[in-house]
N, C-alpha and C positions, 0 to 999 in steps of 0.2 A: 486611576484606570476606569476603565469602561469595562463594561460587560455586556454581552446580550446573548438570548439562547434562540435555538429554535429548536425544534422536539428532540432531536439527538446531539446536537452539536451548539456547547458553550463557544463565545469568540470575548476573547478580553483583550483589551488594548495596551500596552505597558509604554511605558518612555514616550507620552505622549504620540502614541500612534503610531514611534516606530518599528514596533512589534506587535505582531498579531498571535496569541495564542488560541489553537483549535483546540479544544478537548473532547473527545467523543467521549457520548456517555447515550448508551445506546442497552443497558440494562445488562446482564450478565454474559460475559463473551464477547459484549460487544459486536455482534453479528452483523455483518455487512447485508446489508436486505438493500430495498428499492430506494426504502425511507430513509436510510442512511444515506446511501449516494446523491438523494436527493437535496437532503440536510447539507450536507460537507459541499455540495457545489454551488448552493445557494449562500453560504456562509463565505466561500471563496471568490464569490461576483463582484460586492464591491469592495473588496479589498485587493485587486487584482487593480481598479484605477486610480489607488491611493498611491500616487508617487513618490510622499517621501518614504512610505515602507521599506524597512529594511531585512526584515527577516516574517516569516511563519510558524509559529511553531506546531507540529501534531499532537498532544498527548492525547492522555485519554483517561477514563474513568475507572474505578476499580483495578482487580489485582491483574486484570489480562488487558493486552492490545486490542486483541481480537479470536476469537477463535474462527475466521475467517467468511470468508459470503455464505450467506443463506443456502444450505442443502435443497430444501426445498423450492426455492428461485431456482435452482437447477436443474429441477424437472420437465421434461417434456412440454411445448405448451408456455411455462413461463421463462424458463432459459432463453430463448428468443428474443424477450425483451431485456431483460436481466443483463446477461453478458455485453452487449452494448453501452450499456449505461455505465457499468465500472469501468470498459474501456474509453470511455468517453468521460470519465471521471481522470483517468491514470494520464491522458494526454492534456485535460487541463493542471493539473501536477506541474507536468513534466515542463509543460510552457509556459508555467506561471512565470510575474515578471521576477518576482524577487524569492531570492533564499528561502529554500522550507528546510523545516529540520526536524524528522519523527525522533518521540522518544517513547521507548518500548520496555517496559515491565511484563512478566509474566509471559504467557502463549501469544505469540504471534503466526497465525498459522494460515493458509492457503490464500485469499485471498486479502485478509490482513496482513501479509507477508508483501504481497504485492501491490498495496498500495502504500506502505511504506517504502519500498525499491524505488519509486518516484520520487522519493524526497532528494534533494542535493547532499544530506548526510542521515544518519541514524546512530543516536545516542542511546544507549540500552544501558539499562541496569544487569547488575550481577545474575539475577535471578528471571533472565528474560529467555525464550528458545523460542527459535526460528527453524519451519519446515513450510514444504508445499508438500502435503500429502495427498494432492490427487489422486495419483495412481492408484490407492486403496480403496476408492470408488470409481476404479474404474475411467477416469475423465484423464486430461491433463491440464496443467497452466498457462493459459495462450501468454498473459502478460508476465510472469516469470519466465517463462519462456526464450521471449525477447530481452526482460533487463536482467536477470540472474547472468549470464553470461558475460557481462559489458561489466558487472558489480565485481566478479569473482574470477572469471576466465572461465572456457569450455568446459575443462575437466571438472571442474570441482563443482558449475552449476548441473552437469549430468550427474551427478552424484544425488544431487540434493534433490532433482527432476524426476529422477528413475525411481529411487529409493522409497522416497517421501520420507525419510527419515530427518530426526530432527536435530538441532547443535543446539550448545548451549551459547552464550553470549562469550566466551573466552575465544572457542572454537568460531564463531562467527566475527572478533575481532580479528583475529590470526590470518583469517581468508580476506578478508578485506569487504566482509558485507556490513561491518557496524565500524563507524570510524571512533567510538569515546566507547568505554565500560566505567560508571562510577555507580555506586548506591541511591544516587539520585541522577537520571539523566535528565529531569525538568530543571533542574538547577542546575545543570552542567552547562547543558545547552546553551539556557540563557544568559550563565558568565560567561561563555565563548561567543555570543554574538555580543554580546557588552563589550567585550576586547578587541572585539577583532573586527566586526563589520559600524557597531553604530556611529564613529567617527567618520565613515566614509559615505560617500554622494550617493544616496540610495540610485542615483540617474545612474552613476558610475557600475554600481551591482548590475545594474537593468543591463546592460549593454554587455559587462562581460559574463552574465549569464545568457545574452542571445551569442556573445560573439560564439561562447563554449558548445550550443547547443544547435547553432542553424541548420549544420550539414545532416545530425544525427536525430533532431524529432522530423524530420520529414522521414527518412530512414523509417525511424519507429513506427509511423504512426501508417507505413505501407504494409511492414512485419505485423502488425497488429491487426489489421485490416484482414492480412491473408491469414491468420491463424484465427481469428473468428468465426472467418467462413467455413475454414477445416474444422472447429467445434462444431457450428451448427448443421452442416451440410453432410458432414462424413463421420463425425466423430457420435455423434445422435442417433446417427439411423445403425449404429451396431446395437447387440444385444448384451455386449458385457454394458457399457455405457451407462444405457436402462436399469440393469441390473443391479450394477452399484450404488445409484442415487436412490434405488427401490430400497435396496439391502440395509441400507444406515438410515432410510424413515423408517421401516419396519423394526429395526433393530436386530439383524439376524446378518449371518455369514454368507458371503452373493456367492449364488453357484455357477461362476464363469464357466462362458463356452467358446473363448476366444476366435467370438468372434462378433 
């Protein structure tokens, strides 16, 4: 095993480099801020050039995958830089040339769920919970709006995107959000990869992914760009979006004006 670490991401190479495990280690709640986004991008970049790579596993330190994207970085004056960075990372994951597998324990919220939605499959512990709570802050989830309907269908996606409610791992598996639920999602993911992928050509896997994504990735890129523009140019011009973020930072109940 070979291990390296950036500020918030550890990289382990297993099986003579055929499997890479990226462990998000950003402190309590693994909040996804600009530093984490940069570190994840820096960890992925050299792996994308490894022709023998069969799989990337996205794991996490601590009891929770992520409390979500940094709320302070959603404030006016900061969100204009943060949101494009998040979307750039998502497009890297969605277009990554090897299969990617996310391992989730505990809470996986907001931007955290948006990140794992970019994985080829999600492996979850029985303790895992998933939510897009953005409406409670007066905003919406651009990536979730694009990716959730493709994962679980339009009606179930609307439920989560509008209500902001959390679902547990078993419900997530039942509706197709999660592929596998087990006591140890990392061990289960690694066992699945060893059984189903390592005997195969990494080049064959690369072309299988390319074929599956070829038309959808271009469409996804356009949709994300359109929703990013809607978020930054129209949503953030509303009172309620600014109020929701400010109320969260001030730990008070938002006062909506419905405008």
